[in-house]
mmCIF file of the N, C-alpha and C atoms, coordinates in Angstrom:
data_MODEL
# 
_entry.id   MODEL 
# 
loop_
_atom_site.group_PDB 
_atom_site.id 
_atom_site.type_symbol 
_atom_site.label_atom_id 
_atom_site.label_alt_id 
_atom_site.label_comp_id 
_atom_site.label_asym_id 
_atom_site.label_entity_id 
_atom_site.label_seq_id 
_atom_site.pdbx_PDB_ins_code 
_atom_site.Cartn_x 
_atom_site.Cartn_y 
_atom_site.Cartn_z 
_atom_site.occupancy 
_atom_site.B_iso_or_equiv 
_atom_site.pdbx_formal_charge 
_atom_site.auth_seq_id 
_atom_site.auth_comp_id 
_atom_site.auth_asym_id 
_atom_site.auth_atom_id 
_atom_site.pdbx_PDB_model_num 
ATOM 1   N N  . VAL A 1 1  ? -10.796 -8.512  0.601   1.00 0.00 ? 1  VAL A N  1 
ATOM 2   C CA . VAL A 1 1  ? -11.622 -7.413  0.513   1.00 0.00 ? 1  VAL A CA 1 
ATOM 3   C C  . VAL A 1 1  ? -10.783 -6.123  0.155   1.00 0.00 ? 1  VAL A C  1 
ATOM 4   N N  . ILE A 1 2  ? -11.218 -5.570  -1.013  1.00 0.00 ? 2  ILE A N  1 
ATOM 5   C CA . ILE A 1 2  ? -10.464 -4.452  -1.394  1.00 0.00 ? 2  ILE A CA 1 
ATOM 6   C C  . ILE A 1 2  ? -10.993 -3.078  -0.754  1.00 0.00 ? 2  ILE A C  1 
ATOM 7   N N  . TYR A 1 3  ? -10.246 -2.339  -0.188  1.00 0.00 ? 3  TYR A N  1 
ATOM 8   C CA . TYR A 1 3  ? -10.916 -1.202  0.455   1.00 0.00 ? 3  TYR A CA 1 
ATOM 9   C C  . TYR A 1 3  ? -9.737  -0.185  0.521   1.00 0.00 ? 3  TYR A C  1 
ATOM 10  N N  . ASP A 1 4  ? -10.075 1.172   0.443   1.00 0.00 ? 4  ASP A N  1 
ATOM 11  C CA . ASP A 1 4  ? -9.018  2.104   0.648   1.00 0.00 ? 4  ASP A CA 1 
ATOM 12  C C  . ASP A 1 4  ? -8.296  2.214   1.874   1.00 0.00 ? 4  ASP A C  1 
ATOM 13  N N  . VAL A 1 5  ? -9.064  1.867   2.766   1.00 0.00 ? 5  VAL A N  1 
ATOM 14  C CA . VAL A 1 5  ? -8.591  1.725   4.205   1.00 0.00 ? 5  VAL A CA 1 
ATOM 15  C C  . VAL A 1 5  ? -8.540  0.580   4.815   1.00 0.00 ? 5  VAL A C  1 
ATOM 16  N N  . GLY A 1 6  ? -8.403  -0.546  4.111   1.00 0.00 ? 6  GLY A N  1 
ATOM 17  C CA . GLY A 1 6  ? -8.599  -1.994  4.315   1.00 0.00 ? 6  GLY A CA 1 
ATOM 18  C C  . GLY A 1 6  ? -7.450  -2.328  5.520   1.00 0.00 ? 6  GLY A C  1 
ATOM 19  N N  . PHE A 1 7  ? -6.441  -1.495  5.520   1.00 0.00 ? 7  PHE A N  1 
ATOM 20  C CA . PHE A 1 7  ? -5.398  -1.985  6.663   1.00 0.00 ? 7  PHE A CA 1 
ATOM 21  C C  . PHE A 1 7  ? -6.034  -1.418  7.940   1.00 0.00 ? 7  PHE A C  1 
ATOM 22  N N  . GLN A 1 8  ? -6.952  -0.377  8.070   1.00 0.00 ? 8  GLN A N  1 
ATOM 23  C CA . GLN A 1 8  ? -7.116  0.036   9.271   1.00 0.00 ? 8  GLN A CA 1 
ATOM 24  C C  . GLN A 1 8  ? -8.633  -0.565  9.758   1.00 0.00 ? 8  GLN A C  1 
ATOM 25  N N  . TRP A 1 9  ? -9.492  -0.972  8.908   1.00 0.00 ? 9  TRP A N  1 
ATOM 26  C CA . TRP A 1 9  ? -10.659 -1.663  9.329   1.00 0.00 ? 9  TRP A CA 1 
ATOM 27  C C  . TRP A 1 9  ? -10.352 -3.112  9.798   1.00 0.00 ? 9  TRP A C  1 
ATOM 28  N N  . SER A 1 10 ? -9.349  -3.584  9.060   1.00 0.00 ? 10 SER A N  1 
ATOM 29  C CA . SER A 1 10 ? -8.961  -5.258  9.320   1.00 0.00 ? 10 SER A CA 1 
ATOM 30  C C  . SER A 1 10 ? -8.357  -5.314  10.797  1.00 0.00 ? 10 SER A C  1 
ATOM 31  N N  . ILE A 1 11 ? -8.092  -4.102  11.486  1.00 0.00 ? 11 ILE A N  1 
ATOM 32  C CA . ILE A 1 11 ? -7.304  -4.432  12.728  1.00 0.00 ? 11 ILE A CA 1 
ATOM 33  C C  . ILE A 1 11 ? -8.458  -5.091  13.995  1.00 0.00 ? 11 ILE A C  1 
ATOM 34  N N  . ASN A 1 12 ? -9.522  -4.657  13.900  1.00 0.00 ? 12 ASN A N  1 
ATOM 35  C CA . ASN A 1 12 ? -10.498 -4.841  14.850  1.00 0.00 ? 12 ASN A CA 1 
ATOM 36  C C  . ASN A 1 12 ? -11.755 -5.299  14.161  1.00 0.00 ? 12 ASN A C  1 
ATOM 37  N N  . PHE A 1 13 ? -11.614 -5.839  12.955  1.00 0.00 ? 13 PHE A N  1 
ATOM 38  C CA . PHE A 1 13 ? -12.767 -6.540  12.289  1.00 0.00 ? 13 PHE A CA 1 
ATOM 39  C C  . PHE A 1 13 ? -13.600 -7.688  12.863  1.00 0.00 ? 13 PHE A C  1 
ATOM 40  N N  . ARG A 1 14 ? -12.661 -8.758  13.203  1.00 0.00 ? 14 ARG A N  1 
ATOM 41  C CA . ARG A 1 14 ? -13.052 -9.951  13.732  1.00 0.00 ? 14 ARG A CA 1 
ATOM 42  C C  . ARG A 1 14 ? -13.871 -9.536  15.151  1.00 0.00 ? 14 ARG A C  1 
ATOM 43  N N  . SER A 1 15 ? -13.188 -8.743  15.989  1.00 0.00 ? 15 SER A N  1 
ATOM 44  C CA . SER A 1 15 ? -13.958 -8.469  17.178  1.00 0.00 ? 15 SER A CA 1 
ATOM 45  C C  . SER A 1 15 ? -15.198 -7.810  16.993  1.00 0.00 ? 15 SER A C  1 
ATOM 46  N N  . ARG A 1 16 ? -15.309 -6.829  16.162  1.00 0.00 ? 16 ARG A N  1 
ATOM 47  C CA . ARG A 1 16 ? -16.448 -6.366  15.702  1.00 0.00 ? 16 ARG A CA 1 
ATOM 48  C C  . ARG A 1 16 ? -17.718 -7.046  15.304  1.00 0.00 ? 16 ARG A C  1 
ATOM 49  N N  . VAL A 1 17 ? -17.341 -8.136  14.426  1.00 0.00 ? 17 VAL A N  1 
ATOM 50  C CA . VAL A 1 17 ? -18.140 -9.043  14.022  1.00 0.00 ? 17 VAL A CA 1 
ATOM 51  C C  . VAL A 1 17 ? -18.778 -9.997  15.155  1.00 0.00 ? 17 VAL A C  1 
ATOM 52  N N  . LYS A 1 18 ? -17.626 -10.406 15.881  1.00 0.00 ? 18 LYS A N  1 
ATOM 53  C CA . LYS A 1 18 ? -18.036 -11.210 17.332  1.00 0.00 ? 18 LYS A CA 1 
ATOM 54  C C  . LYS A 1 18 ? -19.127 -10.552 18.044  1.00 0.00 ? 18 LYS A C  1 
ATOM 55  N N  . ASN A 1 19 ? -18.952 -9.121  18.200  1.00 0.00 ? 19 ASN A N  1 
ATOM 56  C CA . ASN A 1 19 ? -19.822 -8.510  19.131  1.00 0.00 ? 19 ASN A CA 1 
ATOM 57  C C  . ASN A 1 19 ? -21.032 -7.852  18.721  1.00 0.00 ? 19 ASN A C  1 
ATOM 58  N N  . SER A 1 20 ? -21.340 -8.245  17.155  1.00 0.00 ? 20 SER A N  1 
ATOM 59  C CA . SER A 1 20 ? -22.388 -7.909  16.890  1.00 0.00 ? 20 SER A CA 1 
ATOM 60  C C  . SER A 1 20 ? -23.474 -8.950  16.737  1.00 0.00 ? 20 SER A C  1 
ATOM 61  N N  . PRO A 1 21 ? -24.850 -8.487  16.939  1.00 0.00 ? 21 PRO A N  1 
ATOM 62  C CA . PRO A 1 21 ? -25.738 -9.451  17.137  1.00 0.00 ? 21 PRO A CA 1 
ATOM 63  C C  . PRO A 1 21 ? -26.225 -9.901  15.812  1.00 0.00 ? 21 PRO A C  1 
ATOM 64  N N  . SER A 1 22 ? -25.979 -9.174  14.646  1.00 0.00 ? 22 SER A N  1 
ATOM 65  C CA . SER A 1 22 ? -26.534 -9.481  13.428  1.00 0.00 ? 22 SER A CA 1 
ATOM 66  C C  . SER A 1 22 ? -25.472 -10.099 12.261  1.00 0.00 ? 22 SER A C  1 
ATOM 67  N N  . LEU A 1 23 ? -24.167 -9.982  12.601  1.00 0.00 ? 23 LEU A N  1 
ATOM 68  C CA . LEU A 1 23 ? -23.060 -10.468 11.988  1.00 0.00 ? 23 LEU A CA 1 
ATOM 69  C C  . LEU A 1 23 ? -22.521 -11.811 12.303  1.00 0.00 ? 23 LEU A C  1 
ATOM 70  N N  . LEU A 1 24 ? -22.374 -12.688 11.442  1.00 0.00 ? 24 LEU A N  1 
ATOM 71  C CA . LEU A 1 24 ? -21.565 -14.062 11.618  1.00 0.00 ? 24 LEU A CA 1 
ATOM 72  C C  . LEU A 1 24 ? -20.577 -14.480 10.481  1.00 0.00 ? 24 LEU A C  1 
ATOM 73  N N  . LEU A 1 25 ? -19.489 -14.770 11.004  1.00 0.00 ? 25 LEU A N  1 
ATOM 74  C CA . LEU A 1 25 ? -18.589 -15.362 9.958   1.00 0.00 ? 25 LEU A CA 1 
ATOM 75  C C  . LEU A 1 25 ? -18.219 -16.726 10.338  1.00 0.00 ? 25 LEU A C  1 
ATOM 76  N N  . PRO A 1 26 ? -18.062 -17.759 9.466   1.00 0.00 ? 26 PRO A N  1 
ATOM 77  C CA . PRO A 1 26 ? -17.530 -18.913 9.651   1.00 0.00 ? 26 PRO A CA 1 
ATOM 78  C C  . PRO A 1 26 ? -15.997 -18.893 10.276  1.00 0.00 ? 26 PRO A C  1 
ATOM 79  N N  . PRO A 1 27 ? -15.626 -19.476 11.418  1.00 0.00 ? 27 PRO A N  1 
ATOM 80  C CA . PRO A 1 27 ? -14.474 -19.592 12.107  1.00 0.00 ? 27 PRO A CA 1 
ATOM 81  C C  . PRO A 1 27 ? -13.207 -19.614 11.195  1.00 0.00 ? 27 PRO A C  1 
ATOM 82  N N  . ALA A 1 28 ? -13.422 -20.475 10.247  1.00 0.00 ? 28 ALA A N  1 
ATOM 83  C CA . ALA A 1 28 ? -12.153 -20.824 9.387   1.00 0.00 ? 28 ALA A CA 1 
ATOM 84  C C  . ALA A 1 28 ? -12.213 -19.899 8.205   1.00 0.00 ? 28 ALA A C  1 
ATOM 85  N N  . MET A 1 29 ? -12.974 -18.995 7.897   1.00 0.00 ? 29 MET A N  1 
ATOM 86  C CA . MET A 1 29 ? -12.813 -17.808 6.858   1.00 0.00 ? 29 MET A CA 1 
ATOM 87  C C  . MET A 1 29 ? -11.803 -17.031 7.110   1.00 0.00 ? 29 MET A C  1 
ATOM 88  N N  . GLU A 1 30 ? -10.981 -16.984 6.002   1.00 0.00 ? 30 GLU A N  1 
ATOM 89  C CA . GLU A 1 30 ? -9.898  -16.001 5.974   1.00 0.00 ? 30 GLU A CA 1 
ATOM 90  C C  . GLU A 1 30 ? -10.206 -14.805 5.273   1.00 0.00 ? 30 GLU A C  1 
ATOM 91  N N  . ILE A 1 31 ? -10.143 -13.679 5.862   1.00 0.00 ? 31 ILE A N  1 
ATOM 92  C CA . ILE A 1 31 ? -10.400 -12.431 5.134   1.00 0.00 ? 31 ILE A CA 1 
ATOM 93  C C  . ILE A 1 31 ? -9.012  -11.730 4.872   1.00 0.00 ? 31 ILE A C  1 
ATOM 94  N N  . VAL A 1 32 ? -8.580  -11.411 3.742   1.00 0.00 ? 32 VAL A N  1 
ATOM 95  C CA . VAL A 1 32 ? -7.486  -10.825 3.333   1.00 0.00 ? 32 VAL A CA 1 
ATOM 96  C C  . VAL A 1 32 ? -7.764  -9.259  2.879   1.00 0.00 ? 32 VAL A C  1 
ATOM 97  N N  . PRO A 1 33 ? -7.147  -8.495  3.821   1.00 0.00 ? 33 PRO A N  1 
ATOM 98  C CA . PRO A 1 33 ? -7.451  -6.894  3.411   1.00 0.00 ? 33 PRO A CA 1 
ATOM 99  C C  . PRO A 1 33 ? -6.729  -6.661  2.365   1.00 0.00 ? 33 PRO A C  1 
ATOM 100 N N  . GLY A 1 34 ? -7.039  -5.832  1.318   1.00 0.00 ? 34 GLY A N  1 
ATOM 101 C CA . GLY A 1 34 ? -6.129  -5.315  0.262   1.00 0.00 ? 34 GLY A CA 1 
ATOM 102 C C  . GLY A 1 34 ? -6.375  -3.864  0.005   1.00 0.00 ? 34 GLY A C  1 
ATOM 103 N N  . VAL A 1 35 ? -5.460  -3.089  -0.399  1.00 0.00 ? 35 VAL A N  1 
ATOM 104 C CA . VAL A 1 35 ? -5.672  -1.659  -0.734  1.00 0.00 ? 35 VAL A CA 1 
ATOM 105 C C  . VAL A 1 35 ? -5.733  -1.407  -2.264  1.00 0.00 ? 35 VAL A C  1 
ATOM 106 N N  . SER A 1 36 ? -6.610  -0.925  -2.837  1.00 0.00 ? 36 SER A N  1 
ATOM 107 C CA . SER A 1 36 ? -6.618  -0.588  -4.408  1.00 0.00 ? 36 SER A CA 1 
ATOM 108 C C  . SER A 1 36 ? -5.260  0.138   -4.825  1.00 0.00 ? 36 SER A C  1 
ATOM 109 N N  . LYS A 1 37 ? -4.992  -0.243  -5.900  1.00 0.00 ? 37 LYS A N  1 
ATOM 110 C CA . LYS A 1 37 ? -3.965  0.424   -6.571  1.00 0.00 ? 37 LYS A CA 1 
ATOM 111 C C  . LYS A 1 37 ? -3.986  1.752   -6.637  1.00 0.00 ? 37 LYS A C  1 
ATOM 112 N N  . PHE A 1 38 ? -4.945  2.367   -6.788  1.00 0.00 ? 38 PHE A N  1 
ATOM 113 C CA . PHE A 1 38 ? -5.265  3.771   -6.822  1.00 0.00 ? 38 PHE A CA 1 
ATOM 114 C C  . PHE A 1 38 ? -4.973  4.441   -5.498  1.00 0.00 ? 38 PHE A C  1 
ATOM 115 N N  . HIS A 1 39 ? -5.379  3.828   -4.558  1.00 0.00 ? 39 HIS A N  1 
ATOM 116 C CA . HIS A 1 39 ? -5.223  4.356   -3.163  1.00 0.00 ? 39 HIS A CA 1 
ATOM 117 C C  . HIS A 1 39 ? -3.948  3.988   -2.479  1.00 0.00 ? 39 HIS A C  1 
ATOM 118 N N  . LEU A 1 40 ? -3.269  3.062   -3.015  1.00 0.00 ? 40 LEU A N  1 
ATOM 119 C CA . LEU A 1 40 ? -2.029  2.505   -2.331  1.00 0.00 ? 40 LEU A CA 1 
ATOM 120 C C  . LEU A 1 40 ? -1.098  3.459   -2.279  1.00 0.00 ? 40 LEU A C  1 
ATOM 121 N N  . GLY A 1 41 ? -0.976  4.091   -3.393  1.00 0.00 ? 41 GLY A N  1 
ATOM 122 C CA . GLY A 1 41 ? 0.021   5.072   -3.631  1.00 0.00 ? 41 GLY A CA 1 
ATOM 123 C C  . GLY A 1 41 ? 0.207   6.338   -2.573  1.00 0.00 ? 41 GLY A C  1 
ATOM 124 N N  . ALA A 1 42 ? -1.074  6.359   -2.067  1.00 0.00 ? 42 ALA A N  1 
ATOM 125 C CA . ALA A 1 42 ? -0.998  7.583   -0.812  1.00 0.00 ? 42 ALA A CA 1 
ATOM 126 C C  . ALA A 1 42 ? -0.924  7.081   0.447   1.00 0.00 ? 42 ALA A C  1 
ATOM 127 N N  . HIS A 1 43 ? -0.524  5.952   0.654   1.00 0.00 ? 43 HIS A N  1 
ATOM 128 C CA . HIS A 1 43 ? -0.226  5.073   1.940   1.00 0.00 ? 43 HIS A CA 1 
ATOM 129 C C  . HIS A 1 43 ? 1.319   5.087   2.130   1.00 0.00 ? 43 HIS A C  1 
ATOM 130 N N  . LYS A 1 44 ? 1.601   4.883   3.301   1.00 0.00 ? 44 LYS A N  1 
ATOM 131 C CA . LYS A 1 44 ? 3.117   4.736   3.629   1.00 0.00 ? 44 LYS A CA 1 
ATOM 132 C C  . LYS A 1 44 ? 3.605   3.527   2.742   1.00 0.00 ? 44 LYS A C  1 
ATOM 133 N N  . PHE A 1 45 ? 5.007   3.567   2.467   1.00 0.00 ? 45 PHE A N  1 
ATOM 134 C CA . PHE A 1 45 ? 5.682   2.722   1.673   1.00 0.00 ? 45 PHE A CA 1 
ATOM 135 C C  . PHE A 1 45 ? 5.625   1.340   2.519   1.00 0.00 ? 45 PHE A C  1 
ATOM 136 N N  . THR A 1 46 ? 5.364   1.245   3.604   1.00 0.00 ? 46 THR A N  1 
ATOM 137 C CA . THR A 1 46 ? 5.362   -0.170  4.444   1.00 0.00 ? 46 THR A CA 1 
ATOM 138 C C  . THR A 1 46 ? 3.942   -0.768  4.228   1.00 0.00 ? 46 THR A C  1 
ATOM 139 N N  . CYS A 1 47 ? 3.185   -0.166  3.602   1.00 0.00 ? 47 CYS A N  1 
ATOM 140 C CA . CYS A 1 47 ? 1.747   -0.710  3.407   1.00 0.00 ? 47 CYS A CA 1 
ATOM 141 C C  . CYS A 1 47 ? 1.792   -1.427  2.037   1.00 0.00 ? 47 CYS A C  1 
ATOM 142 N N  . PHE A 1 48 ? 2.746   -1.033  1.100   1.00 0.00 ? 48 PHE A N  1 
ATOM 143 C CA . PHE A 1 48 ? 2.793   -1.753  -0.049  1.00 0.00 ? 48 PHE A CA 1 
ATOM 144 C C  . PHE A 1 48 ? 2.995   -3.352  -0.149  1.00 0.00 ? 48 PHE A C  1 
ATOM 145 N N  . PRO A 1 49 ? 3.826   -3.762  0.442   1.00 0.00 ? 49 PRO A N  1 
ATOM 146 C CA . PRO A 1 49 ? 4.067   -5.345  0.430   1.00 0.00 ? 49 PRO A CA 1 
ATOM 147 C C  . PRO A 1 49 ? 3.036   -5.984  1.282   1.00 0.00 ? 49 PRO A C  1 
ATOM 148 N N  . ARG A 1 50 ? 2.259   -5.379  2.202   1.00 0.00 ? 50 ARG A N  1 
ATOM 149 C CA . ARG A 1 50 ? 1.390   -6.070  2.962   1.00 0.00 ? 50 ARG A CA 1 
ATOM 150 C C  . ARG A 1 50 ? 0.031   -6.011  2.149   1.00 0.00 ? 50 ARG A C  1 
ATOM 151 N N  . TYR A 1 51 ? -0.490  -4.975  1.720   1.00 0.00 ? 51 TYR A N  1 
ATOM 152 C CA . TYR A 1 51 ? -1.737  -4.714  1.097   1.00 0.00 ? 51 TYR A CA 1 
ATOM 153 C C  . TYR A 1 51 ? -1.911  -4.563  -0.235  1.00 0.00 ? 51 TYR A C  1 
ATOM 154 N N  . SER A 1 52 ? -0.688  -4.592  -1.142  1.00 0.00 ? 52 SER A N  1 
ATOM 155 C CA . SER A 1 52 ? -0.816  -4.730  -2.505  1.00 0.00 ? 52 SER A CA 1 
ATOM 156 C C  . SER A 1 52 ? -1.505  -5.751  -3.061  1.00 0.00 ? 52 SER A C  1 
ATOM 157 N N  . LEU A 1 53 ? -2.200  -5.703  -4.009  1.00 0.00 ? 53 LEU A N  1 
ATOM 158 C CA . LEU A 1 53 ? -2.814  -6.751  -4.819  1.00 0.00 ? 53 LEU A CA 1 
ATOM 159 C C  . LEU A 1 53 ? -1.890  -7.682  -5.451  1.00 0.00 ? 53 LEU A C  1 
ATOM 160 N N  . ASN A 1 54 ? -0.606  -6.949  -5.681  1.00 0.00 ? 54 ASN A N  1 
ATOM 161 C CA . ASN A 1 54 ? 0.371   -7.774  -6.501  1.00 0.00 ? 54 ASN A CA 1 
ATOM 162 C C  . ASN A 1 54 ? 1.067   -8.786  -5.531  1.00 0.00 ? 54 ASN A C  1 
ATOM 163 N N  . PHE A 1 55 ? 0.776   -8.698  -4.303  1.00 0.00 ? 55 PHE A N  1 
ATOM 164 C CA . PHE A 1 55 ? 1.354   -9.937  -3.389  1.00 0.00 ? 55 PHE A CA 1 
ATOM 165 C C  . PHE A 1 55 ? 0.365   -10.734 -2.796  1.00 0.00 ? 55 PHE A C  1 
ATOM 166 N N  . ILE A 1 56 ? -0.928  -10.695 -3.036  1.00 0.00 ? 56 ILE A N  1 
ATOM 167 C CA . ILE A 1 56 ? -2.050  -11.281 -2.390  1.00 0.00 ? 56 ILE A CA 1 
ATOM 168 C C  . ILE A 1 56 ? -2.298  -12.556 -3.283  1.00 0.00 ? 56 ILE A C  1 
ATOM 169 N N  . LYS A 1 57 ? -2.024  -13.619 -2.528  1.00 0.00 ? 57 LYS A N  1 
ATOM 170 C CA . LYS A 1 57 ? -2.101  -14.858 -3.597  1.00 0.00 ? 57 LYS A CA 1 
ATOM 171 C C  . LYS A 1 57 ? -3.561  -15.086 -3.929  1.00 0.00 ? 57 LYS A C  1 
ATOM 172 N N  . GLY A 1 58 ? -3.982  -14.912 -5.263  1.00 0.00 ? 58 GLY A N  1 
ATOM 173 C CA . GLY A 1 58 ? -5.234  -15.277 -5.827  1.00 0.00 ? 58 GLY A CA 1 
ATOM 174 C C  . GLY A 1 58 ? -5.860  -13.833 -6.362  1.00 0.00 ? 58 GLY A C  1 
ATOM 175 N N  . ALA A 1 59 ? -5.408  -12.769 -6.063  1.00 0.00 ? 59 ALA A N  1 
ATOM 176 C CA . ALA A 1 59 ? -5.865  -11.476 -6.461  1.00 0.00 ? 59 ALA A CA 1 
ATOM 177 C C  . ALA A 1 59 ? -5.587  -11.262 -7.738  1.00 0.00 ? 59 ALA A C  1 
ATOM 178 N N  . GLY A 1 60 ? -6.446  -10.763 -8.373  1.00 0.00 ? 60 GLY A N  1 
ATOM 179 C CA . GLY A 1 60 ? -6.225  -10.538 -9.955  1.00 0.00 ? 60 GLY A CA 1 
ATOM 180 C C  . GLY A 1 60 ? -5.649  -9.141  -10.172 1.00 0.00 ? 60 GLY A C  1 
ATOM 181 N N  . HIS A 1 61 ? -5.283  -8.684  -11.323 1.00 0.00 ? 61 HIS A N  1 
ATOM 182 C CA . HIS A 1 61 ? -4.651  -7.515  -11.370 1.00 0.00 ? 61 HIS A CA 1 
ATOM 183 C C  . HIS A 1 61 ? -5.867  -6.523  -11.743 1.00 0.00 ? 61 HIS A C  1 
ATOM 184 N N  . LEU A 1 62 ? -6.250  -5.709  -10.998 1.00 0.00 ? 62 LEU A N  1 
ATOM 185 C CA . LEU A 1 62 ? -7.341  -4.526  -11.096 1.00 0.00 ? 62 LEU A CA 1 
ATOM 186 C C  . LEU A 1 62 ? -6.964  -3.452  -10.346 1.00 0.00 ? 62 LEU A C  1 
ATOM 187 N N  . ASP A 1 63 ? -7.568  -2.336  -10.595 1.00 0.00 ? 63 ASP A N  1 
ATOM 188 C CA . ASP A 1 63 ? -7.235  -1.165  -9.852  1.00 0.00 ? 63 ASP A CA 1 
ATOM 189 C C  . ASP A 1 63 ? -8.288  -0.998  -8.518  1.00 0.00 ? 63 ASP A C  1 
ATOM 190 N N  . GLY A 1 64 ? -9.230  -1.939  -8.433  1.00 0.00 ? 64 GLY A N  1 
ATOM 191 C CA . GLY A 1 64 ? -10.233 -1.893  -7.339  1.00 0.00 ? 64 GLY A CA 1 
ATOM 192 C C  . GLY A 1 64 ? -11.233 -0.676  -7.284  1.00 0.00 ? 64 GLY A C  1 
ATOM 193 N N  . GLU A 1 65 ? -11.254 -0.157  -8.504  1.00 0.00 ? 65 GLU A N  1 
ATOM 194 C CA . GLU A 1 65 ? -12.112 1.045   -8.390  1.00 0.00 ? 65 GLU A CA 1 
ATOM 195 C C  . GLU A 1 65 ? -13.288 1.249   -9.389  1.00 0.00 ? 65 GLU A C  1 
ATOM 196 N N  . ILE A 1 66 ? -13.593 -0.135  -9.774  1.00 0.00 ? 66 ILE A N  1 
ATOM 197 C CA . ILE A 1 66 ? -14.412 -0.221  -10.832 1.00 0.00 ? 66 ILE A CA 1 
ATOM 198 C C  . ILE A 1 66 ? -15.945 0.285   -10.483 1.00 0.00 ? 66 ILE A C  1 
ATOM 199 N N  . LEU A 1 67 ? -16.321 0.182   -9.195  1.00 0.00 ? 67 LEU A N  1 
ATOM 200 C CA . LEU A 1 67 ? -17.593 0.591   -8.737  1.00 0.00 ? 67 LEU A CA 1 
ATOM 201 C C  . LEU A 1 67 ? -17.654 2.133   -8.746  1.00 0.00 ? 67 LEU A C  1 
ATOM 202 N N  . LYS A 1 68 ? -16.484 2.687   -8.558  1.00 0.00 ? 68 LYS A N  1 
ATOM 203 C CA . LYS A 1 68 ? -16.411 4.243   -8.454  1.00 0.00 ? 68 LYS A CA 1 
ATOM 204 C C  . LYS A 1 68 ? -16.724 4.842   -10.165 1.00 0.00 ? 68 LYS A C  1 
ATOM 205 N N  . THR A 1 69 ? -16.110 3.967   -11.092 1.00 0.00 ? 69 THR A N  1 
ATOM 206 C CA . THR A 1 69 ? -16.197 4.513   -12.334 1.00 0.00 ? 69 THR A CA 1 
ATOM 207 C C  . THR A 1 69 ? -17.585 4.294   -12.801 1.00 0.00 ? 69 THR A C  1 
ATOM 208 N N  . LEU A 1 70 ? -18.204 3.253   -12.412 1.00 0.00 ? 70 LEU A N  1 
ATOM 209 C CA . LEU A 1 70 ? -19.529 3.171   -12.880 1.00 0.00 ? 70 LEU A CA 1 
ATOM 210 C C  . LEU A 1 70 ? -20.600 4.020   -12.117 1.00 0.00 ? 70 LEU A C  1 
ATOM 211 N N  . TRP A 1 71 ? -20.360 4.545   -10.973 1.00 0.00 ? 71 TRP A N  1 
ATOM 212 C CA . TRP A 1 71 ? -21.183 5.539   -10.454 1.00 0.00 ? 71 TRP A CA 1 
ATOM 213 C C  . TRP A 1 71 ? -20.859 6.893   -10.821 1.00 0.00 ? 71 TRP A C  1 
ATOM 214 N N  . ALA A 1 72 ? -19.870 7.227   -11.416 1.00 0.00 ? 72 ALA A N  1 
ATOM 215 C CA . ALA A 1 72 ? -19.512 8.580   -11.947 1.00 0.00 ? 72 ALA A CA 1 
ATOM 216 C C  . ALA A 1 72 ? -20.568 9.365   -12.668 1.00 0.00 ? 72 ALA A C  1 
ATOM 217 N N  . PRO A 1 73 ? -21.190 8.553   -13.690 1.00 0.00 ? 73 PRO A N  1 
ATOM 218 C CA . PRO A 1 73 ? -22.301 9.158   -14.528 1.00 0.00 ? 73 PRO A CA 1 
ATOM 219 C C  . PRO A 1 73 ? -23.316 9.655   -13.806 1.00 0.00 ? 73 PRO A C  1 
ATOM 220 N N  . PHE A 1 74 ? -23.649 9.013   -12.635 1.00 0.00 ? 74 PHE A N  1 
ATOM 221 C CA . PHE A 1 74 ? -24.776 9.425   -11.675 1.00 0.00 ? 74 PHE A CA 1 
ATOM 222 C C  . PHE A 1 74 ? -24.523 10.490  -10.704 1.00 0.00 ? 74 PHE A C  1 
ATOM 223 N N  . ASN A 1 75 ? -23.390 11.027  -10.745 1.00 0.00 ? 75 ASN A N  1 
ATOM 224 C CA . ASN A 1 75 ? -22.984 11.916  -9.676  1.00 0.00 ? 75 ASN A CA 1 
ATOM 225 C C  . ASN A 1 75 ? -23.464 13.455  -10.362 1.00 0.00 ? 75 ASN A C  1 
# 
């Protein structure tokens, strides 16, 4: 999941899903948080190796901002 504050929501994500009456995740599902390249530059240097798409196995090279660029004309 690529999100500009992916590091922050990932801390309690599983417990929030577990406590939700309407959400369910398979126990073996691995959710790997990542931060888009655009937003990662504003984070602490220690975030880079952990949340950069460059180091997440299977992640493509993208900026993670495509939806924002598609929405821009509607603002």
